[in-house]
C-alpha positions as CSV (number, residue, x, y, z in Angstrom):
1,M,-32.3,21.5,-18.1
2,R,-28.8,20.2,-18.6
3,I,-26.3,23.1,-18.4
4,S,-22.6,22.7,-19.1
5,V,-20.4,24.8,-16.8
6,A,-16.7,25.7,-17.3
7,A,-14.3,27.7,-15.3
8,D,-10.5,27.9,-15.4
9,E,-10.2,28.6,-11.6
10,R,-12.2,27.9,-8.5
11,V,-12.3,31.5,-7.6
12,G,-15.0,34.2,-7.4
13,V,-18.4,32.6,-8.3
14,A,-17.0,29.5,-10.1
15,E,-18.4,27.0,-7.6
16,A,-21.4,29.3,-6.9
17,I,-22.6,28.9,-10.5
18,V,-22.9,25.2,-10.1
19,A,-24.7,25.6,-6.8
20,E,-27.1,28.3,-8.1
21,L,-27.9,26.0,-11.1
22,R,-28.7,23.0,-8.8
23,S,-30.9,25.2,-6.6
24,R,-32.9,26.2,-9.7
25,G,-33.4,22.6,-10.7
26,H,-30.9,22.3,-13.4
27,D,-28.4,19.6,-14.0
28,P,-24.9,21.1,-14.3
29,L,-22.1,19.3,-16.2
30,P,-18.8,20.6,-14.8
31,H,-15.7,21.2,-16.9
32,G,-12.2,22.6,-16.4
33,A,-11.3,23.5,-12.8
34,L,-14.8,22.3,-11.7
35,N,-13.9,18.7,-12.9
36,D,-10.8,17.2,-11.3
37,D,-10.3,14.8,-14.4
38,E,-10.0,17.7,-16.9
39,R,-7.5,20.3,-18.0
40,D,-8.5,23.6,-16.3
41,D,-7.1,26.1,-18.9
42,W,-9.8,28.5,-20.1
43,A,-9.5,27.6,-23.8
44,W,-10.0,23.8,-23.2
45,A,-12.6,24.1,-20.5
46,S,-14.7,26.6,-22.5
47,E,-14.4,24.5,-25.6
48,S,-15.6,21.4,-23.7
49,A,-18.7,23.2,-22.4
50,A,-19.5,24.7,-25.8
51,R,-19.1,21.3,-27.5
52,D,-21.7,19.9,-25.0
53,V,-24.2,22.4,-26.4
54,A,-23.2,22.0,-30.0
55,E,-23.3,18.2,-29.8
56,G,-26.6,18.0,-27.8
57,R,-25.2,16.8,-24.5
58,A,-26.3,20.1,-22.9
59,D,-29.1,22.6,-23.6
60,Q,-27.0,25.6,-22.6
61,A,-23.6,26.4,-21.1
62,I,-22.0,28.9,-18.8
63,V,-18.3,29.5,-19.3
64,A,-16.1,31.7,-17.0
65,C,-12.6,33.0,-16.7
66,W,-11.0,36.0,-15.0
67,T,-12.4,38.5,-17.5
68,G,-14.9,36.2,-19.3
69,T,-13.4,37.4,-22.7
70,G,-11.2,34.3,-23.3
71,A,-14.0,31.9,-22.3
72,S,-16.4,33.6,-24.7
73,I,-13.9,33.6,-27.6
74,A,-13.1,29.9,-27.2
75,A,-16.8,29.0,-26.9
76,N,-17.7,31.0,-30.0
77,K,-15.2,29.1,-32.1
78,V,-17.4,26.0,-31.8
79,P,-19.9,25.9,-34.7
80,G,-23.5,26.3,-33.5
81,V,-22.6,28.2,-30.4
82,R,-23.5,31.8,-29.7
83,A,-21.7,32.9,-26.5
84,A,-22.4,36.2,-24.9
85,L,-20.2,37.9,-22.3
86,C,-22.7,39.4,-19.9
87,A,-22.0,41.7,-16.9
88,D,-25.6,42.4,-16.0
89,A,-29.1,41.0,-16.1
90,E,-30.5,43.2,-18.9
91,T,-27.5,42.2,-21.2
92,A,-28.1,38.5,-20.4
93,R,-31.9,38.9,-21.2
94,G,-31.1,40.7,-24.4
95,A,-28.5,38.1,-25.4
96,R,-31.2,35.4,-25.2
97,R,-33.9,37.5,-27.0
98,W,-32.0,39.3,-29.7
99,N,-29.0,37.0,-30.3
100,D,-30.5,33.5,-29.4
101,A,-27.4,33.1,-27.3
102,N,-26.9,29.6,-26.0
103,V,-23.8,30.1,-23.9
104,L,-23.4,32.7,-21.2
105,A,-19.9,33.9,-20.5
106,L,-19.0,35.5,-17.1
107,S,-16.1,37.2,-15.5
108,L,-14.9,35.6,-12.3
109,R,-13.3,38.9,-11.4
110,L,-16.4,41.2,-11.7
111,T,-19.3,38.9,-10.9
112,S,-20.4,38.9,-7.3
113,Q,-22.8,36.3,-5.8
114,P,-25.8,38.9,-5.9
115,L,-24.9,39.8,-9.4
116,L,-24.7,36.2,-10.5
117,T,-28.2,35.7,-9.2
118,E,-29.5,38.7,-11.2
119,I,-27.6,37.6,-14.3
120,L,-29.1,34.1,-14.2
121,D,-32.6,35.5,-13.6
122,G,-32.2,37.6,-16.8
123,W,-30.7,34.8,-18.8
124,F,-33.4,32.3,-17.9
125,A,-36.2,34.9,-18.3
126,G,-35.0,35.6,-21.8
127,E,-36.5,33.7,-24.7
128,P,-35.3,33.9,-28.3
129,S,-37.4,36.3,-30.3
130,S,-39.7,34.9,-32.9
131,E,-39.9,38.3,-34.9
132,A,-38.9,37.8,-38.6
133,E,-36.1,40.4,-38.4
134,D,-34.5,38.7,-35.4
135,V,-34.8,35.2,-36.8
136,A,-33.2,36.4,-39.9
137,N,-30.2,37.7,-37.9
138,F,-30.0,34.4,-36.0
139,R,-29.9,32.5,-39.3
140,H,-27.3,34.9,-40.9
141,V,-25.0,34.5,-37.9
142,D,-25.3,30.7,-38.3
143,D,-24.2,31.1,-42.0
144,I,-21.2,33.3,-41.3
145,R,-18.0,31.2,-41.8
């Protein structure tokens, strides 16, 4: 799977995200501080990763900044993106299942290497629900302008 990855700094688990994705057989597309040719500010980096998803260059994305909040806000501004700020595996699993999230937002401050592994396990284990009520919610979110 092609997964866009953005971080505004090379601190915390920023580089570990890319390494972990590669170890799981995914193809990471780096943005921001992870790409020497790009602007590293959180808004620009997160937008680039989110646009990769919205425009079909990536299947999913992971965006990160110090708290994860700015990265998630920037990503969610891109039409077709549903970014979820997750601090644990169960939230990540639920974001995929009940929100059909396609972008995972992480805090570089709070996410340790072991926690990153758990969150990614939950994220990749989660599948969007096919239950009618959940699908109706996905579609409604897509329609909100």
